[in-house]
C-alpha positions in Angstrom: 3.9 -15.3 -24.7 0.3 -14.6 -26.0 -0.3 -14.2 -29.8 -0.4 -10.3 -30.5 -3.0 -10.0 -33.3 -6.0 -7.5 -33.9 -8.1 -7.7 -36.9 -9.0 -4.0 -36.8 -5.5 -2.9 -36.8 -5.5 -1.2 -40.0 -7.6 1.4 -38.6 -5.1 2.1 -35.8 -2.4 4.5 -35.4 1.1 3.5 -33.8 1.5 6.5 -31.3 5.2 7.6 -30.8 5.1 6.5 -27.1 3.6 3.1 -28.1 6.2 2.5 -30.6 9.0 3.7 -28.0 7.6 1.1 -25.7 7.4 -1.7 -28.0 11.0 -1.0 -29.3 12.3 -1.1 -25.8 10.6 -4.7 -25.3 11.9 -5.8 -28.8 15.4 -4.8 -27.5 14.9 -6.5 -24.2 13.9 -9.8 -26.1 16.7 -9.9 -28.3 19.2 -9.2 -25.5 18.0 -11.9 -23.5 17.6 -14.3 -26.6 13.8 -14.4 -26.5 13.7 -14.8 -30.2 10.3 -16.3 -30.5 8.9 -13.5 -28.5 10.8 -10.8 -30.7 9.5 -12.5 -33.8 5.7 -12.2 -32.6 6.3 -8.7 -31.5 7.8 -7.8 -34.9 4.9 -9.6 -36.7 2.6 -7.3 -34.9 4.4 -4.1 -35.4 4.6 -4.8 -39.2 0.8 -4.7 -39.5 0.6 -0.9 -38.8 0.1 0.8 -42.1 1.0 4.3 -41.0 4.7 3.5 -39.5 7.8 5.5 -41.1 8.9 3.5 -44.2 12.6 3.3 -42.9 11.5 1.9 -39.5 9.3 -0.7 -41.4 12.2 -1.6 -43.3 14.3 -2.1 -40.3 11.5 -4.3 -38.6 11.2 -6.4 -41.8 15.0 -6.9 -42.0 15.2 -8.0 -38.6 12.1 -10.3 -39.0 14.1 -11.9 -41.9 17.2 -12.3 -40.1 15.4 -14.0 -37.1 14.0 -16.5 -39.5 17.2 -17.3 -41.2 19.4 -17.4 -38.0 16.8 -19.1 -35.7 14.5 -21.0 -38.0 12.8 -22.6 -35.0 11.0 -19.2 -34.4 8.8 -20.1 -37.2 7.1 -22.7 -35.3 4.8 -21.3 -32.4 6.1 -22.9 -29.0 3.2 -25.1 -27.2 2.6 -24.2 -23.8 4.8 -26.3 -21.3 3.0 -28.7 -19.0 3.8 -28.9 -15.5 5.5 -32.1 -16.3 7.7 -30.4 -18.9 8.7 -27.6 -16.3 9.8 -30.2 -13.8 11.7 -32.2 -16.4 13.4 -28.9 -17.5 14.3 -28.3 -13.9 15.6 -31.5 -13.4 17.6 -31.2 -16.4 19.2 -27.8 -15.4 19.9 -29.2 -11.9 21.8 -32.0 -13.5 23.9 -29.6 -15.6 24.7 -27.3 -12.9 25.7 -30.4 -10.6 27.9 -31.6 -13.4 29.5 -28.2 -13.9 30.2 -27.7 -10.2 31.7 -31.4 -10.1 33.9 -30.7 -13.2 34.9 -27.2 -12.1 35.3 -26.7 -8.4 35.5 -22.9 -8.8 32.1 -22.8 -11.0 29.9 -21.7 -7.9 32.6 -19.0 -7.0 32.3 -17.9 -10.6 28.6 -17.6 -10.3 28.7 -15.7 -6.9 31.3 -13.3 -8.4 28.8 -12.8 -11.3 26.2 -12.1 -8.8 28.3 -9.5 -7.0 29.8 -7.7 -10.0 27.5 -8.4 -12.9 24.8 -6.5 -14.9 21.2 -7.2 -13.8 20.6 -9.7 -16.5 23.9 -11.6 -15.3 22.7 -11.6 -11.9 19.5 -13.1 -12.7 21.4 -15.6 -14.7 23.8 -16.3 -11.7 20.7 -16.8 -9.4 19.2 -19.1 -11.7 22.2 -21.4 -11.5 23.0 -20.8 -7.9 19.5 -22.1 -6.9 20.6 -25.7 -8.0 23.8 -25.8 -6.0 23.3 -27.6 -2.8 26.1 -26.1 -0.7 25.5 -24.2 2.7 28.2 -21.6 1.8 26.6 -20.7 -1.4 23.0 -20.3 0.2 24.7 -18.1 3.0 26.5 -16.1 0.2 23.3 -15.3 -1.5 21.7 -14.3 1.9 24.7 -12.1 2.7 24.5 -10.4 -0.7 20.7 -9.8 -0.5 21.1 -8.3 3.1 24.2 -6.3 2.1 22.5 -3.0 0.5 19.4 -2.0 -1.2 19.1 -3.4 -4.6 16.5 -3.6 -7.8 13.3 -5.2 -6.3 13.4 -7.5 -9.3 16.7 -9.0 -8.3 15.8 -9.0 -4.5 12.6 -11.1 -5.4 14.7 -13.3 -7.5 17.2 -13.9 -4.7 14.2 -15.0 -2.4 13.0 -17.5 -5.1 16.7 -18.8 -5.3 16.9 -19.1 -1.6 13.5 -21.0 -1.4 14.6 -23.4 -4.3 17.8 -24.0 -2.4 15.6 -25.3 0.6 16.2 -22.3 2.8 13.5 -21.3 5.3 12.9 -18.9 8.1 12.8 -15.1 8.2 15.2 -12.7 6.5 15.5 -9.1 6.9 16.9 -6.9 4.1 16.7 -3.2 2.9 14.1 -2.5 0.2 12.4 0.5 -1.0 13.9 2.8 1.6 13.1 0.5 4.7 13.9 -2.7 6.3 11.4 -5.4 5.6 11.2 -9.0 7.0 10.0 -11.9 4.9 9.7 -15.7 5.4 11.7 -17.3 2.6 9.4 -20.4 2.4 6.4 -18.0 1.7 7.9 -16.5 -1.6 5.8 -17.2 -4.7 7.9 -19.2 -7.3 5.5 -18.1 -10.2 2.4 -16.0 -10.9 0.2 -18.8 -10.1 1.5 -18.9 -6.4 0.3 -15.5 -5.5 -2.9 -15.1 -3.6 -6.1 -15.6 -5.6 -7.3 -12.1 -5.1 -3.9 -10.7 -6.6 -4.3 -13.1 -9.6 -7.9 -11.8 -10.1 -6.4 -8.3 -10.4 -4.6 -9.0 -13.5 -7.1 -11.4 -14.9 -9.8 -8.6 -14.8 -7.6 -6.5 -17.0 -7.6 -9.2 -19.5 -11.2 -9.5 -19.2 -11.9 -5.8 -20.1 -9.2 -5.4 -22.8 -9.3 -8.8 -24.6 -11.8 -7.5 -27.4 -10.7 -4.0 -28.0 -6.8 -4.5 -27.2 -6.0 -8.2 -27.2 -2.3 -7.5 -27.0 -2.6 -5.1 -24.0 -2.8 -7.6 -21.4 0.6 -9.1 -22.4 2.1 -5.8 -21.2 -0.3 -5.6 -18.3 0.8 -8.9 -17.0 4.7 -8.2 -17.5 4.2 -4.8 -15.7 2.0 -6.5 -12.8 4.7 -9.1 -12.1 7.4 -6.4 -11.8 5.1 -4.4 -9.7 4.5 -7.5 -7.3 8.3 -8.0 -7.1 8.5 -4.0 -6.2 5.8 -4.5 -3.6 6.6 -7.8 -2.1 7.2 -7.7 1.7 6.1 -4.2 2.0 3.0 -2.6 3.4 1.7 -2.3 -0.1 2.0 -6.0 -0.5 0.1 -6.7 2.7 -2.8 -4.4 1.6 -3.0 -6.5 -1.5 -3.1 -9.5 0.3 -5.9 -8.2 2.6 -7.8 -6.6 -0.2 -11.4 -7.1 -0.4 -13.4 -8.2 -3.7 -14.2 -4.6 -4.6 -10.4 -3.8 -4.5 -9.8 -6.2 -7.7 -11.5 -3.5 -10.0 -9.7 -0.7 -8.3 -6.3 -2.2 -8.7 -7.2 -3.4 -12.2 -8.5 -0.1 -13.2 -5.5 1.9 -11.9 -3.0 -0.4 -13.8 -5.0 -0.2 -16.9 -5.0 3.9 -16.6 -1.3 3.8 -16.0 -0.3 1.7 -19.0 -2.9 3.2 -21.4 -1.5 6.7 -20.6 2.2 5.2 -21.0 1.5 3.3 -24.3 -1.0 5.8 -25.9 -0.1 9.1 -24.1 -3.7 9.7 -23.1 -6.6 8.0 -21.2 -10.3 8.5 -21.1 -10.3 7.9 -17.3 -14.0 8.5 -16.8 -14.8 5.8 -19.5 -12.3 3.4 -18.1 -13.7 3.8 -14.5 -17.1 3.1 -15.8 -15.9 0.0 -17.8 -14.7 -1.3 -14.4 -17.6 -0.4 -12.4 -15.9 2.2 -10.1 -18.4 4.1 -8.4 -17.7 7.3 -6.3 -17.5 5.4 -3.0 -14.4 3.7 -4.6 -12.7 6.6 -6.0 -10.6 7.5 -2.9 -9.2 4.0 -2.8 -8.7 4.1 -6.7 -6.6 7.4 -6.3 -4.5 5.7 -3.8 -3.8 2.5 -5.9 -3.2 4.8 -9.0 -0.5 6.8 -6.8 1.3 3.8 -5.8 1.4 2.3 -9.3 2.5 5.6 -10.7 5.2 5.9 -8.2 6.4 2.5 -9.1 6.3 3.1 -13.0 8.0 6.7 -12.6 10.9 5.2 -10.4 11.5 1.9 -12.4 10.2 2.6 -15.9 10.7 6.3 -16.3 9.3 8.1 -19.3 12.4 9.2 -21.4 10.5 12.2 -22.8 
């Protein structure tokens, strides 16, 4: 997670929609035990001067509790190197193999969690099933994926798990109201494995927002990854893959506009388009991108108000 700071924050107001969005993120961090991320977000929120005092007390109490219960959150985590990631993956693989050796029913327990658990439990199950080298396990994940429509995030996670299991070839499954066909081995395993043009789109948002809204790109990156999981394998993703250089600014500005409106309740569209260099000849393409992103946000991250 990036460090969330802004030297001019005393001049800013935390809008109700923005506060609600941040609180939803805070809840998710705590539920998934991402305590360092939760602490950074709390530290950021406590910098706003015009927040309801009762809410500030709650945030401060939670911050103190995190410091007390998880003192390691006081120390910023250094970014993992590629070697660290490989080592962590090897340790997890070893742990899962030992668990399956000690408990013959462990793989079955994970498969049941995949079938019956919550979204978070399903993600956890796939993370572990990916390290079990048993043909019946990978076939079970395939059957589960193809059985019925599911949340795009968990579908994409299943494709990543199958790739990690060593599976390859085409697989067809229902997604976003249609049947899609993808090659398992082509599934990106992380943000850096998506095509360069797609990575440039989110990088452009960071370039535009880093001075005035240094924390904005964190939520933009998260939303963009969720959107890519939603789009993967569909005609939308094909269009992103084939996008020309000018489309980078189109998609980046459309994402920026959607999030700006969601976080702050308003967006100066003309100013935003000007910042990204969107000229009249690009506006039809921009409207299409904006519509696609708006449909995604409305479907999977609806506004409670």
